[in-house]
C-alpha positions in Angstrom: 73.5 73.4 62.5 76.7 73.5 64.4 78.6 70.2 64.1 81.1 69.0 67.1 84.4 67.7 66.8 87.1 67.0 69.2 90.7 67.1 67.5 94.1 68.4 68.7 94.9 71.8 67.9 97.3 70.5 65.2 94.4 68.5 63.8 91.7 70.6 62.9 90.3 69.9 59.4 90.1 72.1 56.7 87.0 74.5 56.7 86.7 73.9 60.4 87.2 76.2 63.4 88.4 75.4 66.6 85.8 77.1 69.3 86.9 75.6 72.6 89.5 73.8 74.6 89.2 70.5 74.7 89.3 67.9 77.9 92.9 67.3 77.5 93.5 71.1 77.6 91.2 71.5 80.3 93.2 68.6 82.4 96.3 70.8 81.5 95.3 73.9 82.6 93.7 72.4 85.9 97.3 70.7 86.6 98.9 74.2 86.4 96.2 76.1 88.6 97.1 73.9 91.4 100.8 75.3 91.7 99.4 78.8 91.2 98.7 81.3 93.5 97.4 84.5 91.5 96.1 84.0 87.8 95.5 86.9 85.3 92.7 85.9 83.2 92.9 87.7 79.8 89.9 86.3 78.3 87.4 83.0 77.7 88.6 79.6 76.8 86.3 79.4 73.7 83.2 81.3 72.1 81.6 81.0 75.3 78.3 82.6 74.0 77.1 79.2 72.6 76.5 76.9 75.7 78.4 73.9 73.4 81.6 75.8 73.2 81.2 77.5 76.7 82.4 74.2 78.5 86.1 75.0 78.7 85.6 78.4 80.2 83.3 77.0 82.5 85.4 74.5 83.5 88.3 77.2 84.0 86.3 79.4 85.8 84.9 76.7 88.4 88.9 75.4 89.1 89.4 79.0 90.6 86.3 79.4 92.2 87.0 76.1 94.3 90.1 77.2 95.8 89.5 79.7 98.2 93.2 81.1 98.4 93.2 82.2 94.7 92.8 86.1 93.9 92.0 86.4 90.4 92.2 89.3 88.4 90.8 89.2 84.7 92.2 91.7 82.1 89.3 92.3 79.6 89.2 93.0 76.0 86.4 95.9 74.8 83.8 93.1 74.4 84.5 91.5 77.9 83.4 92.2 81.5 85.9 93.2 84.1 85.3 90.9 87.1 87.4 90.5 90.2 86.7 87.0 91.9 87.6 87.2 95.3 88.6 84.8 97.9 85.7 83.4 99.8 87.3 83.8 103.1 87.5 87.6 102.3 84.7 89.2 104.8 81.7 90.7 102.8 81.6 94.6 102.5 79.0 95.4 105.3 77.0 97.8 102.5 77.1 94.5 100.5 75.6 92.1 103.1 71.9 91.9 101.7 73.1 90.5 98.6 73.3 87.2 100.7 69.8 87.5 102.4 67.6 86.9 99.4 65.2 84.4 100.7 63.4 84.6 104.3 62.3 81.2 106.5 59.2 81.1 104.1 61.1 81.1 100.9 59.8 84.5 99.9 62.1 87.6 98.7 62.9 89.7 101.5 62.1 93.3 101.6 65.8 94.2 102.1 66.8 92.1 98.6 64.1 94.1 96.8 65.5 97.4 98.2 68.9 96.4 97.4 68.7 95.2 93.8 66.8 98.6 93.0 69.7 100.4 94.4 72.0 98.3 92.3 69.7 99.2 89.2 69.7 102.8 89.8 73.4 102.6 90.3 74.2 100.5 87.0 71.8 102.9 84.8 73.8 105.9 86.0 77.0 104.4 84.5 76.9 105.3 80.6 79.5 103.6 79.7 78.1 100.4 81.1 74.6 100.5 79.7 73.9 99.1 75.9 71.0 100.6 73.7 67.6 100.7 75.5 68.5 100.6 79.1 70.2 97.2 79.0 72.6 96.2 81.7 74.7 93.4 82.4 72.7 90.8 84.2 74.9 89.6 87.1 72.6 86.6 88.1 74.1 83.1 88.9 72.7 82.2 85.4 74.1 85.0 83.0 77.0 86.1 85.2 77.6 89.7 83.4 77.7 87.7 80.1 74.8 88.7 78.8 72.9 92.1 78.5 69.2 92.1 79.7 66.2 94.9 80.1 66.4 96.1 83.8 62.9 94.3 84.4 64.6 91.3 83.0 67.7 91.8 85.6 65.3 92.1 88.5 63.3 89.1 87.7 66.5 86.9 87.1 67.9 88.4 90.4 65.0 87.7 92.5 64.9 84.0 91.3 68.4 83.2 91.1 70.2 85.6 93.1 73.7 87.2 92.2 76.5 85.7 91.0 79.0 84.3 93.5 81.2 86.7 95.3 80.1 90.0 93.0 80.3 92.1 96.0 82.1 94.5 94.1 80.2 96.0 90.8 82.8 96.0 88.8 81.1 95.2 85.5 78.7 97.9 86.3 81.0 101.1 86.7 82.6 100.4 90.3 86.1 100.6 90.6 88.5 97.3 91.3 89.2 97.4 95.0 92.8 97.5 96.1 93.8 94.2 97.0 96.8 93.8 99.6 100.0 91.8 98.2 99.9 88.6 100.0 102.8 88.1 102.2 104.4 85.0 103.6 105.3 85.3 107.0 108.6 83.9 106.2 109.6 85.6 103.4 111.7 88.8 103.3 108.4 91.3 103.8 107.1 89.3 106.7 107.4 89.8 110.5 109.9 87.0 110.7 111.6 87.3 107.3 115.1 86.4 106.7 116.4 90.1 106.5 120.0 89.1 107.9 120.7 86.9 104.8 120.7 90.4 102.7 123.4 92.9 103.2 122.5 96.3 103.4 122.2 97.3 99.7 119.9 94.3 98.9 117.7 95.4 101.4 117.8 98.4 99.6 117.0 96.7 96.4 114.1 94.5 98.2 112.3 97.4 99.7 112.4 99.1 96.8 110.8 96.2 94.7 108.0 95.6 97.4 106.2 92.4 97.9 104.7 92.1 94.6 108.0 91.7 92.6 110.3 91.3 95.8 108.8 87.7 96.5 109.1 87.1 92.8 112.9 87.8 93.3 113.0 85.4 96.4 111.9 82.7 94.1 114.6 83.0 91.4 116.1 79.7 91.9 112.9 77.9 91.4 111.8 80.0 87.9 111.2 78.0 85.0 110.7 81.1 82.9 112.3 84.7 82.2 111.4 87.3 84.4 108.8 90.0 83.5 110.6 93.3 82.2 109.7 95.0 85.8 111.1 92.1 87.9 114.1 91.9 85.3 115.1 95.7 86.4 115.3 94.3 90.0 117.0 91.4 89.2 119.7 93.3 87.9 119.7 95.7 90.9 119.8 92.7 93.3 123.1 91.4 90.8 124.7 94.9 91.3 123.9 94.9 95.1 125.6 91.6 95.9 128.6 91.5 92.8 132.2 92.6 94.3 133.4 95.6 93.0 136.5 93.7 91.4 137.6 89.8 92.1 138.4 89.6 95.5 136.9 92.7 96.9 134.9 91.9 100.0 133.9 95.8 101.2 132.5 97.2 98.2 129.9 96.3 95.5 128.7 97.7 92.2 125.7 99.2 93.6 127.2 100.3 96.7 130.4 102.0 94.7 127.4 103.9 92.6 125.8 105.3 95.7 129.1 106.2 97.9 130.4 108.2 94.8 127.1 109.9 94.4 126.9 110.8 97.9 130.6 112.4 98.0 129.7 114.5 95.0 126.5 115.7 97.0 128.5 116.4 100.0 131.3 118.4 98.6 129.8 119.9 95.6 131.9 118.1 92.8 131.1 119.3 89.2 130.2 116.9 86.7 133.6 117.2 85.1 135.4 117.1 88.4 133.2 113.7 89.1 133.7 112.0 85.9 137.7 112.4 86.4 137.7 111.2 89.4 135.5 107.9 89.2 137.9 107.3 85.8 141.0 107.6 87.8 139.3 104.8 90.7 138.7 102.6 87.9 141.8 102.8 86.1 143.4 102.2 89.6 141.4 99.2 90.5 142.2 95.8 89.0 141.0 95.0 85.5 137.5 93.9 85.3 136.3 96.3 87.9 132.7 97.7 88.4 133.4 101.2 89.0 131.0 103.3 87.2 132.9 105.1 84.2 131.2 108.4 84.7 128.0 110.4 86.4 125.5 109.2 84.1 126.3 105.3 84.5 126.2 106.1 88.3 122.7 107.4 87.9 121.6 105.1 85.8 122.6 102.4 88.1 120.2 103.6 91.1 117.5 105.2 89.2 115.5 101.8 89.7 115.8 102.4 93.4 113.3 105.2 93.6 115.7 107.5 94.9 115.1 110.1 92.4 114.4 113.8 92.8 112.8 116.5 91.3 114.8 119.8 90.0 112.7 123.0 90.1 113.9 126.4 89.3 113.0 128.9 91.8 113.7 132.8 92.4 117.0 133.5 93.8 115.3 135.3 96.6 113.0 132.5 97.4 109.8 134.0 96.7 108.5 131.6 94.4 109.1 128.3 92.6 108.5 128.5 88.8 106.0 125.5 88.9 102.8 124.5 87.4 100.8 127.7 86.2 104.5 130.0 86.7 106.3 127.4 84.9 106.9 129.6 81.6 107.5 132.8 83.8 111.1 134.6 82.9 111.2 136.6 86.1 109.9 136.5 89.5 106.3 137.9 89.4 107.1 139.5 93.5 110.8 140.9 93.4 110.9 140.9 89.2 114.4 139.3 89.7 115.5 137.4 86.6 115.0 133.8 86.3 118.3 133.2 84.0 121.6 134.3 83.3 123.3 134.2 80.2 126.3 131.9 79.9 128.6 131.8 76.7 130.2 128.5 75.9 131.9 127.6 72.8 130.4 130.5 71.0 126.9 129.8 72.1 124.6 131.6 74.7 122.7 129.0 77.2 120.4 130.1 79.8 120.9 128.9 83.3 118.9 129.1 85.7 120.2 131.4 88.9 118.5 128.9 91.6 117.4 125.6 91.6 115.5 123.9 94.4 115.4 119.7 94.9 112.3 118.6 95.7 111.9 114.9 97.1 108.9 113.4 96.5 107.0 112.0 99.7 104.5 109.7 98.3 106.9 106.9 97.0 109.3 107.2 100.5 106.0 106.6 102.6 105.2 103.7 100.3 108.9 102.4 100.9 108.2 102.5 104.8 105.2 100.6 104.1 106.1 98.0 101.6 107.7 95.6 104.7 105.7 94.3 107.5 108.8 95.2 110.0 108.8 98.8 108.7 105.0 99.1 108.5 104.5 98.1 112.2 107.0 100.8 113.4 105.0 103.3 111.1 101.8 102.5 113.1 103.8 102.3 116.6 102.1 105.6 117.7 98.5 104.1 117.1 99.3 100.5 118.5 101.4 101.8 121.6 99.6 104.1 124.2 101.3 105.2 127.0 100.4 106.9 130.4 99.2 110.7 129.4 101.9 112.1 131.5 104.7 109.8 129.7 106.1 111.6 126.4 107.7 108.4 124.2 106.7 109.4 121.2 105.9 112.9 118.8 102.2 111.9 118.9 102.0 112.3 122.6 103.0 116.0 122.1 100.3 118.7 122.5 101.0 119.9 118.7 100.1 116.1 117.3 97.0 115.6 119.6 95.8 119.2 118.9 96.1 118.4 115.0 94.2 115.0 115.2 91.4 116.9 117.1 91.6 119.9 114.3 91.2 117.3 111.4 89.4 114.7 113.4 86.8 114.4 110.0 89.6 114.2 107.4 90.2 110.6 106.5 94.1 110.5 107.0 93.6 111.8 110.8 91.9 108.3 111.4 94.2 106.4 109.6 97.1 105.0 111.5 
């Protein structure tokens, strides 16, 4: 027999266990959720398998469901189901509209719903890692809510009688991947169409673009923060401080971040060696007033900008341009076409070092495209060719050229050709 006793967490008697949160905790959670937009739910409030101790978990879940503006992501343990609760204002996927068409006007289960249930059961049973012994799967009905494993026949009966749990249009507890949710962007934030970009200098904008809306919106609320930022946000806080910190007291032309970027740019433009670069920045630092923020050497200059996502990849290649020493060819010592050696031997301080004869610098495209789509302002320019059609005889964008039009026709069956 289970005995119940509601006491403060600090006053649990010896021999007793805390199995659920009490009314005071539920109230505290509710007040906090009223001020929250995104919640990461990492597990139940109590031992929800027993109805007596599921009160806190159910209250917490209902509070989240009532707020249609909230998007909740739940991080599961091995025993817990994964569930993404999506805003009610979100459109129902076209292929899942049958889930809301359970009963007809005579209160009979519709044929469409029965067919849909059979498809669901078939899909769920094909996901081995989501099936318990004896072909049992989590029952997503409004009563079980994916908390209990049931035989497939019982799942069918439950769904016909009670219907699917609210907003379970993505079967994440049965093997479907969690759908990607676009970040919530306020029109008046830096990333909105009318965002206050003029309030940020060029290098602060560089940091905000690198951070993206998920972290960037967090940076904009720095004055209202009541706790320390997470490690990812902390990196961009440091960058943002470097972007608006003067190179020395009284300097209004260069900032800590801009000095590092300018120095690295000059090194690349004029082919400065590492030793030359280190001596040069050391001289500049010594010539400036005490307490300046000039980078001490190449290592510190690179480290100060690496979080901007502007890194490149060095790939060794054949001096004649025949091939790259990459992937399956990474371990070759000579070109497989012209037989040219990959390395030359350089003696330094009595030691022999192998130095590549030629390198190629690769700038990854994906993160740079992501940077352009991180803001609604730059994203709109990336979609300009799709949204601004002109007369056929007017060339106003490369997309109006014959080559682009021909490529779209040839690749019309590929998804990226249809995506603006």
